[in-house]
VOKOL-406688 format. One line per field, with one value per residue (C-alpha): residue number from 0; residue in three letters; chain; x, y, z. Coordinates in Angstrom, 1 decimal. Layout:
// VOKOL-406688
resi c(NUM; ...)
resn c(ALA; ...)
chain c(A; ...)
x c(X; ...)
y c(Y; ...)
z c(Z; ...)
// end
This chain:
// VOKOL-406688
resi c(0; 1; 2; 3; 4; 5; 6; 7; 8; 9; 10; 11; 12; 13; 14; 15; 16; 17; 18; 19; 20; 21; 22; 23; 24; 25; 26; 27; 28; 29; 30; 31; 32; 33; 34; 35; 36; 37; 38; 39; 40; 41; 42; 43; 44; 45; 46; 47; 48; 49; 50; 51; 52; 53; 54; 55; 56; 57; 58; 59; 60; 61; 62; 63; 64; 65; 66; 67; 68; 69; 70; 71; 72; 73; 74; 75; 76; 77; 78; 79; 80; 81; 82; 83; 84; 85; 86; 87; 88; 89; 90; 91; 92; 93; 94; 95; 96; 97; 98; 99; 100; 101; 102; 103; 104; 105; 106; 107; 108; 109; 110; 111; 112; 113; 114; 115; 116; 117; 118; 119; 120; 121; 122; 123; 124; 125; 126; 127; 128; 129; 130; 131; 132; 133; 134; 135; 136; 137; 138; 139; 140; 141; 142; 143; 144; 145; 146; 147; 148; 149; 150; 151; 152; 153; 154; 155; 156; 157; 158; 159; 160; 161; 162; 163; 164; 165; 166; 167; 168; 169; 170; 171; 172; 173; 174; 175; 176; 177; 178; 179; 180; 181; 182; 183; 184; 185; 186; 187; 188; 189; 190; 191; 192; 193; 194; 195; 196; 197; 198; 199; 200; 201; 202; 203; 204; 205; 206; 207; 208; 209; 210; 211; 212; 213; 214; 215; 216; 217; 218; 219; 220; 221; 222; 223; 224; 225; 226; 227; 228; 229; 230; 231; 232; 233; 234; 235; 236; 237; 238; 239; 240; 241; 242; 243; 244; 245; 246; 247; 248; 249; 250; 251; 252; 253; 254)
resn c(MET; GLN; GLU; GLU; GLU; GLN; GLY; VAL; TYR; ILE; PHE; CYS; GLY; THR; GLN; THR; ASP; GLN; GLU; ASP; ASP; PHE; GLY; THR; ILE; GLU; VAL; GLU; GLY; GLU; GLU; ARG; ASP; VAL; TYR; VAL; ILE; ARG; TYR; LYS; ASP; ALA; ALA; ILE; VAL; ALA; ALA; THR; VAL; PRO; MET; LYS; ILE; TYR; THR; PRO; LYS; LYS; GLU; ASN; LEU; LEU; MET; HIS; GLN; LYS; MET; VAL; SER; ASN; VAL; MET; ALA; GLN; LYS; ASP; ALA; VAL; ILE; PRO; ILE; SER; PHE; GLY; ASN; VAL; PHE; LYS; SER; LYS; GLY; ASP; VAL; LYS; VAL; LEU; LEU; GLU; LYS; LEU; TYR; PRO; GLN; PHE; GLU; LYS; LEU; PHE; PRO; GLU; ILE; SER; GLY; LYS; VAL; GLU; LEU; GLY; LEU; LYS; VAL; ILE; ALA; LYS; GLN; GLU; TYR; ILE; GLY; SER; ILE; VAL; LYS; LYS; ASP; THR; ASN; LEU; GLN; LYS; MET; ALA; LYS; GLU; VAL; GLU; GLY; LYS; ASN; LYS; ASP; ALA; ALA; TYR; PHE; ASP; ARG; MET; LYS; LEU; GLY; GLU; ALA; SER; GLU; LYS; LEU; MET; ASN; ASN; ILE; ARG; LYS; ASP; ILE; GLU; ASN; ASP; ILE; TYR; ALA; PRO; LEU; GLU; LYS; ILE; SER; THR; ALA; SER; LYS; VAL; ASN; GLU; PRO; GLN; SER; GLU; LYS; MET; LEU; LEU; ASN; ALA; ALA; PHE; LEU; LEU; ASP; GLN; ALA; LYS; GLU; LYS; THR; PHE; ASP; GLU; LYS; VAL; ASN; GLU; LEU; TYR; GLU; LYS; TRP; GLU; GLY; LYS; VAL; ASP; PHE; LYS; TYR; THR; GLY; PRO; TRP; ALA; ALA; TYR; ASN; PHE; VAL; ASN; ILE; ARG; LEU; ASN; ILE; GLU; ASP; SER; GLN)
chain c(A; A; A; A; A; A; A; A; A; A; A; A; A; A; A; A; A; A; A; A; A; A; A; A; A; A; A; A; A; A; A; A; A; A; A; A; A; A; A; A; A; A; A; A; A; A; A; A; A; A; A; A; A; A; A; A; A; A; A; A; A; A; A; A; A; A; A; A; A; A; A; A; A; A; A; A; A; A; A; A; A; A; A; A; A; A; A; A; A; A; A; A; A; A; A; A; A; A; A; A; A; A; A; A; A; A; A; A; A; A; A; A; A; A; A; A; A; A; A; A; A; A; A; A; A; A; A; A; A; A; A; A; A; A; A; A; A; A; A; A; A; A; A; A; A; A; A; A; A; A; A; A; A; A; A; A; A; A; A; A; A; A; A; A; A; A; A; A; A; A; A; A; A; A; A; A; A; A; A; A; A; A; A; A; A; A; A; A; A; A; A; A; A; A; A; A; A; A; A; A; A; A; A; A; A; A; A; A; A; A; A; A; A; A; A; A; A; A; A; A; A; A; A; A; A; A; A; A; A; A; A; A; A; A; A; A; A; A; A; A; A; A; A; A; A; A; A; A; A; A; A; A; A; A; A)
x c(-0.1; 1.2; 2.2; -0.4; 2.2; 2.6; 2.1; 2.9; -0.5; -0.1; -2.3; -0.8; 1.9; 3.5; 6.2; 8.7; 12.6; 12.4; 11.0; 7.9; 5.3; 1.7; 1.2; -1.0; -3.9; -6.6; -6.9; -9.9; -9.4; -5.4; -3.4; -1.3; 2.0; 2.2; 5.3; 7.1; 9.0; 11.1; 12.8; 14.4; 11.7; 8.8; 7.7; 4.4; 2.4; 2.4; 1.6; 2.2; -1.1; -2.0; -1.4; -5.0; -7.2; -8.9; -12.6; -14.2; -16.8; -17.5; -14.9; -12.1; -13.0; -13.3; -9.7; -7.9; -9.4; -8.6; -4.9; -4.8; -6.5; -4.2; -1.5; -3.0; -3.0; 1.1; 1.9; 1.4; 1.4; -0.7; -1.2; -4.2; -4.0; -6.7; -8.2; -7.1; -3.5; -1.3; 2.5; 5.0; 7.1; 8.5; 11.2; 8.8; 7.3; 10.3; 10.6; 7.1; 7.7; 11.2; 8.4; 6.1; 8.7; 8.5; 4.9; 5.2; 7.5; 5.0; 2.1; 3.8; 3.8; -0.1; -1.4; 0.8; -1.5; -4.8; -7.6; -10.6; -14.3; -17.5; -20.4; -24.0; -27.1; -29.8; -33.6; -36.6; -39.5; -41.7; -39.3; -39.5; -43.0; -43.9; -42.1; -43.7; -46.7; -45.8; -44.7; -48.1; -46.4; -45.6; -48.9; -50.7; -48.1; -48.9; -52.5; -52.6; -50.5; -52.6; -55.6; -54.3; -53.1; -49.7; -48.9; -50.7; -48.9; -45.0; -44.1; -45.9; -44.2; -41.3; -41.6; -42.5; -39.3; -37.1; -39.1; -38.7; -34.8; -34.7; -36.1; -34.1; -30.8; -32.3; -32.1; -29.0; -27.8; -29.7; -27.7; -24.2; -24.4; -26.1; -24.1; -21.1; -20.0; -19.4; -17.6; -15.7; -14.2; -13.2; -11.3; -8.1; -9.7; -12.9; -14.5; -18.3; -19.1; -21.8; -24.8; -25.6; -29.0; -32.2; -32.4; -29.2; -28.7; -24.6; -22.2; -18.8; -15.3; -13.5; -9.4; -8.8; -6.1; -7.0; -6.2; -9.9; -11.9; -13.3; -14.2; -15.8; -17.3; -19.3; -20.5; -21.7; -23.9; -25.0; -26.5; -27.6; -29.8; -30.9; -31.4; -33.6; -36.5; -35.9; -33.1; -30.7; -27.0; -24.4; -21.3; -18.2; -14.4; -12.0; -10.2; -7.4; -6.9; -8.6; -10.5; -7.5; -5.2; -4.8; -2.9; -4.6; -1.3; -1.7; 1.1; 2.3; 3.7; 6.3; 7.6)
y c(0.0; 3.6; 6.0; 9.1; 11.9; 14.7; 18.0; 20.9; 22.7; 26.5; 27.9; 31.0; 33.1; 34.2; 35.9; 33.9; 33.1; 29.6; 26.2; 26.5; 23.2; 23.6; 19.8; 17.9; 18.7; 15.6; 16.2; 14.6; 11.7; 11.7; 12.9; 15.3; 16.9; 20.6; 22.6; 26.2; 26.8; 29.6; 32.8; 35.3; 36.5; 34.9; 31.8; 29.6; 27.1; 24.1; 20.0; 17.4; 16.6; 14.1; 16.1; 17.1; 20.1; 20.8; 21.3; 23.9; 21.9; 22.4; 20.2; 20.9; 25.3; 24.0; 22.2; 25.5; 27.6; 25.3; 25.4; 29.0; 29.7; 26.8; 29.1; 32.7; 31.4; 31.0; 33.8; 37.8; 38.1; 35.9; 36.8; 34.4; 32.7; 31.5; 28.2; 25.4; 26.0; 23.1; 23.6; 20.8; 20.9; 22.5; 24.3; 25.8; 27.1; 28.8; 30.6; 31.9; 33.3; 34.7; 36.5; 38.0; 38.6; 42.3; 42.6; 40.1; 42.8; 45.0; 43.6; 42.1; 45.5; 46.8; 42.9; 42.2; 41.5; 42.6; 39.9; 40.1; 40.2; 40.2; 41.5; 40.9; 42.3; 40.8; 43.0; 41.0; 40.5; 42.1; 45.1; 45.6; 44.7; 47.4; 50.5; 49.2; 49.8; 53.6; 54.2; 55.7; 56.5; 52.0; 51.0; 53.3; 51.6; 48.4; 48.9; 50.1; 46.7; 44.5; 46.1; 45.4; 42.5; 41.3; 43.6; 46.4; 46.5; 46.0; 49.7; 50.6; 47.1; 48.4; 51.8; 49.6; 47.5; 50.5; 52.6; 49.0; 49.4; 52.9; 52.0; 49.3; 51.2; 54.1; 51.4; 50.0; 53.7; 54.0; 51.2; 52.4; 55.5; 53.7; 50.5; 50.3; 54.1; 53.2; 50.2; 51.8; 53.9; 51.3; 49.4; 50.1; 49.3; 48.4; 47.6; 47.5; 44.7; 44.0; 42.8; 39.1; 38.8; 41.3; 41.4; 42.0; 45.6; 45.5; 42.9; 44.7; 43.3; 44.9; 44.9; 45.9; 45.3; 42.2; 44.3; 46.2; 42.9; 43.2; 47.1; 45.8; 42.7; 45.0; 47.9; 44.8; 43.7; 46.6; 47.7; 44.5; 45.4; 49.0; 47.1; 43.5; 42.7; 44.7; 43.3; 39.3; 39.9; 37.3; 38.2; 36.2; 35.6; 36.4; 35.4; 36.3; 39.8; 38.2; 41.5; 43.7; 41.6; 40.6; 37.5; 35.5; 32.8; 30.7; 27.9; 29.6; 32.6; 30.2; 29.4)
z c(0.1; -1.3; 1.5; 1.5; 0.8; 4.0; 4.2; 6.7; 7.4; 9.3; 12.5; 13.0; 13.4; 16.6; 18.5; 20.0; 20.2; 21.6; 20.1; 21.7; 22.6; 21.7; 22.6; 20.2; 18.0; 16.2; 12.6; 11.2; 13.9; 13.7; 16.9; 15.1; 16.9; 16.7; 15.9; 15.3; 12.2; 13.4; 11.4; 13.6; 16.7; 14.8; 13.8; 12.5; 14.4; 12.4; 11.9; 9.8; 8.1; 5.1; 1.6; 1.0; 0.5; 4.0; 3.4; 5.9; 8.0; 10.9; 12.9; 10.4; 11.7; 15.1; 15.5; 13.6; 16.1; 18.9; 18.2; 17.9; 21.3; 22.4; 21.0; 22.1; 26.0; 25.7; 23.4; 23.9; 19.9; 17.6; 13.9; 12.5; 9.6; 7.3; 7.5; 5.1; 4.0; 3.5; 2.4; 0.8; 3.2; 6.4; 3.9; 2.4; 5.3; 6.1; 2.9; 3.4; 7.0; 6.0; 3.1; 5.4; 8.4; 7.6; 7.8; 11.1; 12.6; 12.0; 13.5; 16.3; 18.8; 17.3; 18.5; 21.6; 24.9; 22.6; 22.0; 19.2; 20.3; 18.1; 19.1; 16.5; 17.7; 16.1; 16.5; 17.6; 15.8; 18.2; 17.8; 14.1; 14.5; 17.2; 14.8; 11.7; 13.1; 14.4; 11.0; 9.7; 5.9; 5.7; 7.1; 4.2; 1.6; 2.7; 2.6; -0.8; -1.8; -0.4; -1.7; -5.9; -8.1; -8.0; -11.9; -10.6; -7.0; -9.0; -8.9; -4.9; -3.8; -4.8; -3.0; -0.2; 0.0; -0.3; 2.7; 4.8; 4.3; 4.8; 8.4; 8.9; 8.0; 10.8; 13.2; 12.3; 12.5; 16.1; 17.2; 16.2; 18.0; 21.3; 21.1; 19.0; 19.4; 23.7; 22.8; 20.7; 23.1; 25.1; 22.0; 20.4; 16.8; 15.6; 12.6; 11.3; 9.1; 6.8; 8.4; 7.5; 7.7; 7.0; 10.6; 11.9; 13.3; 13.8; 12.9; 14.9; 16.0; 18.3; 19.4; 22.7; 25.6; 27.8; 30.6; 29.2; 28.7; 31.8; 31.3; 28.1; 29.4; 32.1; 29.2; 27.4; 29.9; 30.7; 26.9; 26.2; 29.8; 28.2; 24.8; 26.4; 24.7; 21.6; 20.5; 21.3; 21.4; 20.5; 21.7; 21.4; 22.1; 22.6; 19.5; 17.6; 15.6; 12.6; 11.3; 12.1; 10.0; 6.6; 6.0; 3.5; 1.9; -0.7; -1.7; -4.3; -1.9; -0.6; -4.2)
// end
């Protein structure tokens, strides 16, 4: 039986001047040793795995994130790398690290001792309904559409859709002012991403000093209590700085 070709899966970068031990990680049912490939004061955390394309199914994504979290527990500066990068050899990864080193060197002081926290704010259906009921213009437009057949109501439906979208955008602005703005003040950097659904009012990421994490948590709890009954919060982290570091790799980068 032909032996399966092995490659090197990379998880993240970190600042280190020693051969750190990050234990093992289970990759698709097989326990794999985790090691570092170093250059100067930088390293890439990696494991030897079968050389193939790894699909972004839940268990694989969780495996990747688990290893990044393990590194974060031991190191102050962790540079996240996107899921699924497998290289032919440790030598290829070393060449890649040498190419990336100028970026790493710049990023280390910017992210050292910092974590990323995520906050998604999702509107409750009853809350949206109560606002729609108060909007007499929207109510009038909805009634006009109800009384016409599909073809006759085409442009009225378009207007209704535009008015509804405008209403949601106004609510999002209120949420940004009332929830995002005070959290932004506590953080070192922050970012608003595109909402992932119609009812999502805020999809934000925050980078902050670990020392401020408790203060940030308390503020999130205070804001949730203020908006309780109107929205749901999905508060996640701490993560590596995925939204604030743009390191996306291709195998060609090591060539």
